[in-house]
C-alpha positions in Angstrom: 85.9 -27.2 -75.9 82.5 -25.4 -75.6 81.5 -24.6 -71.9 78.5 -26.8 -71.0 76.8 -28.2 -67.9 77.3 -31.9 -67.4 75.1 -34.2 -65.3 75.8 -37.8 -64.2 72.7 -39.8 -63.3 72.7 -42.7 -60.9 69.8 -44.8 -59.5 71.8 -45.2 -56.2 74.8 -43.2 -54.9 78.2 -44.8 -55.6 81.9 -43.8 -55.4 81.8 -43.4 -59.2 85.1 -42.4 -61.0 82.8 -40.5 -63.5 82.7 -37.7 -60.9 86.5 -37.6 -60.8 88.0 -34.2 -61.8 90.8 -35.9 -63.8 89.9 -36.3 -67.6 91.9 -39.5 -67.8 89.9 -41.2 -65.0 86.6 -40.0 -66.5 87.6 -41.3 -69.9 88.4 -44.7 -68.6 85.1 -44.9 -66.6 83.0 -43.9 -69.7 84.7 -46.4 -71.9 84.1 -49.2 -69.5 80.5 -48.2 -68.8 79.4 -47.5 -72.4 81.9 -49.3 -74.6 82.7 -46.5 -77.1 86.3 -45.2 -77.1 85.4 -42.1 -79.3 82.5 -41.2 -77.2 84.4 -41.8 -73.9 87.1 -39.4 -75.1 84.7 -36.7 -75.9 82.6 -37.1 -72.7 85.9 -37.0 -70.7 86.3 -33.4 -71.7 83.4 -32.4 -69.5 83.8 -32.0 -65.9 80.6 -32.9 -64.1 78.4 -30.1 -62.7 75.3 -31.8 -61.7 74.6 -35.1 -59.8 71.3 -36.8 -60.8 69.8 -39.3 -58.3 66.8 -41.6 -58.9 64.8 -42.8 -61.8 62.3 -41.2 -64.3 60.7 -44.5 -65.1 59.8 -46.5 -62.0 58.1 -45.6 -58.8 60.0 -48.3 -57.0 63.3 -46.6 -57.7 62.5 -43.3 -56.0 65.2 -43.1 -53.4 64.7 -43.5 -49.8 65.6 -40.5 -47.4 68.6 -42.2 -46.4 69.8 -42.7 -50.1 68.9 -39.0 -50.7 71.0 -37.9 -47.9 73.9 -40.0 -49.1 73.5 -38.5 -52.5 73.5 -34.9 -51.2 76.7 -35.7 -49.2 78.3 -37.1 -52.3 77.2 -34.1 -54.4 78.6 -31.7 -51.7 82.0 -33.6 -51.6 82.3 -33.2 -55.4 81.0 -29.6 -55.6 78.0 -30.6 -57.7 74.4 -29.3 -57.9 71.8 -31.9 -56.9 69.0 -33.0 -59.1 66.2 -35.5 -58.0 64.8 -37.7 -60.7 61.1 -38.5 -60.2 58.8 -40.9 -62.0 55.2 -40.8 -63.1 53.3 -40.6 -59.8 51.3 -42.9 -57.8 49.7 -42.1 -54.5 52.7 -43.6 -52.7 55.1 -41.5 -54.7 53.3 -38.3 -53.6 53.4 -39.5 -50.0 57.2 -40.3 -50.4 57.9 -36.9 -52.0 56.4 -35.2 -49.0 59.2 -36.7 -47.0 62.0 -36.3 -49.6 61.4 -32.7 -50.7 62.1 -31.1 -47.3 65.6 -32.8 -47.4 66.6 -30.9 -50.6 68.7 -27.7 -50.4 67.3 -24.5 -51.7 67.8 -24.3 -55.5 68.1 -28.0 -55.9 66.5 -29.3 -59.1 63.5 -31.7 -59.2 63.0 -33.4 -62.5 59.3 -34.1 -62.9 57.5 -36.4 -65.2 54.0 -35.9 -63.8 51.9 -32.8 -63.8 50.7 -33.6 -60.3 54.3 -33.7 -59.0 55.0 -30.3 -60.7 52.1 -28.8 -58.8 53.1 -30.3 -55.5 56.7 -29.0 -55.8 55.6 -25.5 -56.9 53.0 -25.2 -54.1 55.0 -26.7 -51.2 58.6 -26.0 -52.1 58.8 -23.0 -54.5 62.5 -22.6 -53.9 63.2 -25.8 -55.7 63.9 -25.5 -59.5 61.4 -27.5 -61.6 62.7 -29.3 -64.7 60.4 -30.9 -67.2 61.6 -34.6 -67.6 61.7 -36.7 -70.7 58.4 -38.4 -70.2 56.6 -35.0 -70.4 58.8 -34.1 -73.4 57.5 -37.0 -75.6 58.5 -37.8 -79.0 58.4 -41.0 -81.3 61.6 -43.0 -80.9 60.8 -46.4 -82.4 64.0 -48.5 -83.2 62.0 -50.3 -85.8 61.5 -47.2 -88.1 63.5 -48.0 -91.3 64.7 -44.6 -92.6 64.7 -40.8 -92.3 61.4 -40.5 -94.2 59.8 -40.8 -90.9 61.7 -37.8 -89.6 58.7 -35.5 -89.7 56.9 -37.8 -87.2 59.8 -38.1 -84.8 60.8 -34.6 -83.6 59.7 -32.8 -80.4 57.0 -30.2 -80.9 57.3 -27.6 -78.1 54.5 -25.4 -79.1 51.4 -27.4 -77.7 53.2 -27.6 -74.3 54.5 -24.1 -74.1 51.7 -22.6 -72.0 51.5 -25.6 -69.7 55.3 -25.5 -69.1 55.0 -21.7 -68.2 52.0 -22.3 -65.8 53.8 -25.1 -64.1 56.9 -22.9 -63.6 59.5 -25.0 -65.5 62.8 -23.4 -66.0 64.5 -26.2 -67.9 63.5 -29.2 -70.0 65.1 -32.5 -70.7 64.8 -34.5 -73.9 66.2 -37.4 -75.8 67.9 -36.9 -79.2 65.3 -37.6 -82.0 66.3 -40.7 -83.9 66.5 -38.7 -87.1 67.8 -35.5 -85.6 68.5 -32.7 -88.1 71.2 -30.0 -87.7 69.0 -27.3 -86.1 66.6 -29.5 -84.0 67.9 -28.3 -80.7 68.2 -24.6 -81.7 64.3 -24.5 -82.3 63.6 -25.2 -78.6 63.1 -21.9 -76.7 63.9 -23.2 -73.2 67.1 -24.2 -71.6 67.6 -27.8 -72.4 69.4 -31.0 -71.2 70.0 -33.8 -73.7 70.5 -37.4 -72.6 73.2 -39.5 -74.1 73.9 -42.2 -75.3 70.6 -44.0 -74.5 67.1 -42.9 -75.3 63.8 -44.2 -73.8 61.4 -45.7 -76.3 58.4 -46.6 -74.2 57.5 -47.5 -70.6 54.6 -49.2 -68.7 54.2 -50.4 -65.1 54.8 -54.1 -65.6 58.5 -55.1 -65.0 59.2 -57.9 -67.5 62.6 -58.8 -65.9 61.1 -59.1 -62.4 58.1 -61.0 -63.6 60.2 -63.9 -65.0 60.9 -65.1 -61.5 57.1 -65.3 -60.8 54.6 -68.0 -61.7 50.9 -68.3 -62.0 48.3 -65.8 -63.4 49.9 -62.9 -61.6 53.3 -63.4 -63.3 53.1 -60.3 -65.6 50.7 -58.2 -63.3 51.7 -54.9 -61.7 51.8 -54.4 -58.0 54.0 -57.3 -57.1 56.8 -56.7 -54.5 59.8 -55.1 -56.2 63.3 -56.7 -55.7 65.0 -54.2 -58.1 66.1 -56.7 -60.5 66.5 -54.1 -63.1 69.7 -52.8 -61.4 71.5 -56.0 -62.2 69.6 -57.6 -65.3 68.6 -56.4 -68.6 67.4 -58.1 -71.9 68.6 -57.3 -75.3 65.6 -56.9 -77.7 66.2 -58.3 -81.2 63.9 -59.1 -84.2 64.6 -62.2 -86.1 62.9 -60.8 -89.2 64.6 -57.4 -89.2 67.8 -55.6 -88.7 67.1 -52.5 -86.6 69.4 -49.6 -86.9 69.4 -49.0 -83.1 70.2 -51.5 -80.4 67.6 -51.8 -77.8 67.1 -53.2 -74.3 64.3 -54.0 -71.8 65.2 -52.7 -68.5 62.6 -53.1 -65.8 59.4 -51.5 -67.1 61.2 -49.4 -69.9 62.5 -50.0 -73.3 65.8 -48.1 -74.1 67.6 -47.7 -77.4 71.2 -46.7 -78.0 72.1 -43.8 -80.1 73.3 -44.4 -83.6 76.7 -42.8 -84.8 74.5 -40.1 -86.6 72.7 -39.3 -83.4 75.9 -38.9 -81.5 77.3 -36.7 -84.2 74.2 -34.5 -84.0 74.6 -34.0 -80.3 78.3 -33.2 -80.7 77.6 -30.7 -83.4 74.8 -29.1 -81.4 77.1 -28.8 -78.4 79.8 -27.1 -80.4 77.2 -24.6 -81.8 76.1 -23.8 -78.2 72.6 -25.2 -78.9 72.6 -27.5 -75.8 72.9 -26.3 -72.2 73.5 -29.6 -70.6 74.4 -33.2 -71.3 73.2 -36.1 -69.1 74.9 -39.3 -69.1 74.0 -42.4 -67.0 76.7 -43.6 -64.6 75.6 -47.1 -65.4 74.8 -48.8 -68.8 71.8 -50.9 -69.6 
């Protein structure tokens, strides 16, 4: 099996069997969480190397100092490198990061999805490793697209961002698999790269649809309400009565996610075997 880094992402620390060093335990865990025996068997071949904590998509899921310290302890216990996931920034996120960043060990990673956060980390904690997150590495991933005739519109073009990435000091980038991935898509990206599997984010906003369902009145679907983290327990399957989308999709909090098709999974597996991907990242919880 090709040597590759493997990250497990969790919104909150837990005693997850996916961090276990035994392949059989990892396979059972991935099968339970993601419901695909073939994928679980393949993922179980990779021992975790990185522990991701937090969320790329919601400011309310930025972990507290206590949760970060718990995550750091769990990473040390399993011999894993630590990566802090951070969302698009609000003023409160910047204030919270001013408290969180000093807790991180030297050479820990910060996955950033906001140019202001990139500047904050680079200027105040230059020993931390900057990773460009999926929101910065955008591409079209619309589950409603009917066929590969749209492929030319759905890839990730690195060239317009290259100078910005270099100025920000990014050493690594994170992307989703394009929904119409070709055999050499990953080899065309010049930076070290992580690929997320088996879900891809489609679009995000600030309004939490799930949380808003418990509200009433004119503020029901407004942003800024008190967050009860409903997204950690409830998701909504998105289906169109008039169409059969090739990709399953869900609304989770303020974000729409899709699930990889078999063709997308095969493209990732092939790229891993060819050494075109440096790290896989798999969520420890399913939508």
